[in-house]
Structures are given as structure tokens and as C-alpha cells.
N, C-alpha and C positions, 0 to 999 in steps of 0.2 A: 464549662466551656460554652460559649455562645456561638451557635452555628450561623453562618452568614449565607443568605440566599442570593444567588447571582441575579443581577438585574436582567430582564429580557432585552434582547437586542433591539435597538431602535429600528422601526420599519423603514425599509428602503423605498423611497418614492420612485415609482416607474416614470420614465420620461414620457411626456405626452407625445402622441404620434404627430409627426409633422404634416400639417394639412397639405393636400395636393393643390397645386395652383389651379385656379378656376380660369378657364379659357372661354372666351366668347365663341359661339358657333362658327363664325368666320375664321377665328384663329385655329380651331380644331380642324377645319377643312384644310387650311393651309398647312398645318402640321402633318396631317395625313398625306397630303399631296407631296410634301417634302420628303417623306419617308417611303413613298411609293405604295401607300395603302389605298384601296378602293372600297367602295360600298359593296357588301355581300349581296349578290343577286341583282346588281344594277343592270339596267337595260343597256345593251351594247348599241353602237351606232348601226344604222340600217345596213350599210355595206358590210360591216363586220358580222352582222346577224345573218345576212345572206350567205356569207362565206362559211359560217358555222353550220347552216343548214346543208350546204353542199357537202361539207365534211361528214355529215350524219346521213348521207343519202343511202348508204347500205343499211343503216338502222331503220330508216323509213320503209324501205322495200321489205326488209325482213319482218318488221312489225305488221305491215299490211298483210303479208302472206300468212303470218301466224294468226292474225285476227280472222282472216278468211277461212283458214282451216278449222279454227275453233268455233266458228259461228254456229254450225249445225253438228258439232261433235257428239252431242247427247241424243240426237235424233237417229232412229234406226236407218232412215234413208240417207243420212249424212248430207253430202254435198249435192245430192240430187235436188234438194230443196232450193238451191240457188236458181234452178231452172223452173221448178214447179210453182214457186210462189208467184212470180209475175204471170205465169201461164194460167194458174187458177184465178187470179184477179181478172185477167182478160176474159175468161169463161163466164165469171159472174157478171161482169159488165156487159157482156154480149146479151145475156138473157134479160138483164134488167133494162138496159138502155136500148139495145138493138131490137129485142123482141117485144118486151112489154111497153116501152115508150116509143118504139119504132123510130129511133134516131137513124137507123140504117136507110130509111127512105131517102132517096136522092143522093146517096153516097155510093159511088162505084167501088167495088172491091172492099166491102165494109170490113170483112174479117182481117185482111192485111192492114187496112186503115186503123182498126181498133187495136190490134196486137202491137203494131209499131208505136202507137201513142202510149199504150200502157207500159211497154218495156222502156221507152225513153223517159217517160215521166217517172217511173220507178227509180231510175238512175238519179234524177235530181232530188226527189223526195228522200230517198235513202241516204244520200250524201249529206243533206242538210240535217236530217234526223241524227245521223252519226256525229255531226258537228256539235250538237247540243250536249253530247256525252264525252266529248274529246278531253276536257279537263276534269270534270267532275267524276267521270268513270275511270280515271287513271290518277287519282289523287296521290296514292302511295308512290307511284313512279315519279310524279312531279316533285314531291317533297323529298324523295330519297336521292335523286340523281340530278346532276346539273347538265342540261342540254337545252337547245332552243325549243321552246314549247310549241312552236308552229309545226314541229315534226309530227305532233299527234293528229291535228285535223288534216294535215296533208296526207299522212299515212292512211287515215280512215277514208279519205276521198279516193286514194289509190286503191284501197280495198274494194270500194264500190265500183270503180272502173273495171277491176279484174272480174268482179261478179257480173258486170254487164257483158263482158266478152263471152262468158259462158252462155248468157241468155241470148246473145246475138246468134249463136249457132242454132238454137231452137227457132228463133225468128226467121232465119233464112230458110229453114226447112218448111215453115208454115207458108212463107212467100212462094216457095217452089210448088207446094201442094195446091196453092190457089192460083197458079198460072203466072206468077211473077218470076221471070227468068233473068239471069244476070245480064246487065246492060252496062255500058260505059258510065252511065250516070250513078251506078252504085259506088263508084270511087269518090263521089261527093260526100259519102257518109263519113269519110276519114276527117276532112276539115270540119264538118259539122259536129262530130263527136269531140274533136279536139277543142273547139270553141266551147262546147257545152261543159266539158271537163274543167276548163279554166273558170268558167262562170260558177259551176258548182263548188269548186274548191274555195273561191273567194267568198262566196256566201257562207260556206261552212265555217271558215275562219272567223267571219264577223259574228256568226251565231255562237261559236265556241266562246268568244269573249263575253258576249251578253249572258250566256247561260252560266258561265263561271262566276259572274257578278250577281246574277239574279236567277237562282235555280228554277223559279216558276216558269221561265221561258220554255223549259223542256216540257212542261205540262200544257202550255199554250200552243206549242208548235203543231201538234196534230190537227188542231182546228184551222190554223192558218194554212197548212198544206192542203187540207181537204177543200177549203174554199178556193185556193189557187188552182187546184186540179180541175174543178168545175169550170173555171174561167179560162182554161188552157186548151179546150177543144180535144180532150183525150178521148171522149166517148162520142163526140158529134163534130160535125164540120162547122167551124166558126164562120167560114166564108158563106155557107148557105144560110146561116141564121142571121148574119149581119147585113146581108144584101136586102135590097128593096126599100131602104130608107126607114125601116121600122125602129131602128136604134139611133139615138143621138150620135152625131158625128164624133164628138169628143170621146164617147164610149168606144166607138169603132177604132179610133186611133189608139186608145189605151190598150185595147185587146190585141190589136195588130202588133203593138210594140211589147207585149207581154213576152218576156224572155223564154219562159217554158214553152209557150205556144210556138215561138219562132223556131226553137231547136227541134220540136216535134215535127213541124211542117217541113223543115229542111230535110229531115230523115225520110219523111213520107215522099217528098219530091224526089229524093235520091233513089228510093227503093220501089216505089209503086208507079206503074206506067200511067194509070188513070189520074194520078195527082199531078196536075200540070202547073206550069209557072203562073198561070192566071189565078190560081188559088193562093199564091204567096203574096204577102204585102209588098209594097214598093220598097226598094232598097233593103231587101231582107238580109243580104250578106253583110251590109254595113251595120245594120242593127245588131245582128248576131255578134259581129266582131266588137262593136262598141260595148255591148253588155259584158262580153268576156273580159275585155281589157279593164274596164272600169271596176268591175267586181273583183277580178283577180288582184289588181294592184291596190285598190281601195281596201278590200278585205284583209290583205296581207299587212298593209301599213296600220290599219285599225287594230289588228291583233297584236302587232309588234309593240305598239304604244303602251300596252298594259303588261308587257313581258315580265316585269319585276313583281307583279301582284298575283300571278297565278300560283295556286297552292298555298297561299298564306291566309291566315285568319281562321 
């Protein structure tokens, strides 16, 4: 008997996958729009963005409070450093500039003059420094959650404002100790600080975008702030050094319009009796308001324009 071997079954040819239709970019955009699809992380309109920020107002205040509480949590003195830091800076500046360099010569009430300048300058410098870390220091939060990124620099600016309020309590005690008693002019500190807070927040948002794109900005900022401090009359009277025609007029105008110097002088004018209106530049309130509005609006719009790029790359 001859055994017969069954022939192997013929291979079944698999059907070739049907190629997906190729669409031009414009057709894809139209297709997505037709089905209600939007780009992930796309920048919202400016009005919608403002509405989102308002909806996150409780998050902003809570985040600012948490940052303020955690700032000195590892230090034994804790929150006392919120007051001690600017006070120690003022002490160092007094001995270096007031005693060794004798910048107190010709400046009435030099200690209130100096301490006011240091505390108000610290508010600006700390807010801008915090802005450089607003995005890079919260990368995990930015990448994990969807929220308007402007919440971060605004919250950090609010944190610095809260810290300033603690410092102002010490400043008022120093003013009282040196014979500066409450006057109606002290109420001018409220609009002056409000304008300064708007200015600081706007600059902080602009710096936050720059630092998110170029991390080297955070390394450069201390040198910029130190130079700016020396040009802002924190430790000496700009009015006394600019008088007499020894400085070119263009330099005088630039220093008079220096926003940090303007806000410091307004606070000195409000709190110190011997600092009179003659030591203020012309149209000082208009200058202060202009800087606050231009920087607050401009910084906010500048930050918003890069909203979809934060936390990527």
C-alpha cells in the first residue's frame, strides 16, 4: 500500500491595510473644527484668560500663603526672618554708606530715610527675583495641571506684598523711635504701595517669561538689581547728588523717572516729615501711575502671549 501525504494548505494572503487618506494641514484644521476639536494647551483669548485667572483667585491667594509660610520653615527663627532680613540689610547699609562713606551728611532723619528706602526697595527686588523662578521653580506643577500660568508670578508677587506688610510694622516702630509720628500724609502710603505693587507684578510677569525661555536670566538678574539699587537712591539722596549742575541733564531726567526711585521717594514723602515735596521730581504721581499701568498691562500681555509654551521642551 502506498501512503499518500496530504498537501499543505495554500497560504492565505492577508489583505493589505487600507491606507489612511492624506489630508493637507488646512483640511485637518477644518476637520478638527468641524468635530469641535481644539489644540491641546492652546492659548485662550485675552478676555477668557482674565476670566480663568479670576476663577483661580482662591488658588492664587492660597499658593501665596503657602509659599510665605514655607519660605523660612527650615530656620529656627521661622517667620521672624521676614522682618530681620531687610532690617539687617538696613543696618549693614547704615555702617557702610552712612558711617564709612558719610552719605548721611546733609540728609535729615537719615535712619528713617535709609530704612524706608531699604524696605521699599526690597519689595521690588524680591518680587522680580521671585518672578525669575515662577515657571522654572514650579515645572512639575505646570506640566501636571491645567491652569492659567500667570497665576504663578501673580501669587509670588502677592507673597512679597504680604511679606512687606510684616516689614512695615517694624518700619513704623523705627519711625516712631526716631521722632516720626503719624500724620495725615501717612495715608499717601496706600496709593504709593498700590502703584508699586502693580509695577512689581507687571515686571515680574515679563521676567517670568524671559527666564522660562532663557534660564540664564536668573543668573544675570542679581547684577541687574544691584546696579538698579545703586541708581535708585536707596542709601543716599538723589536730589542732593544731582543738584548743582554736576550731572548732565539727560541723566538727571532718567534718574528722576527711575520707577524704583519714584516709589521710594513717594513713601519717604508720605512717612518722613523732613522729606518735602521739593525733593520729589515734577509730576511724580503721574510718573508713578504711568509706570504702574504700562508695566502691569504690558507685562501681563507679554506673559499671556507665550502661555502655550510654558512647561514644554
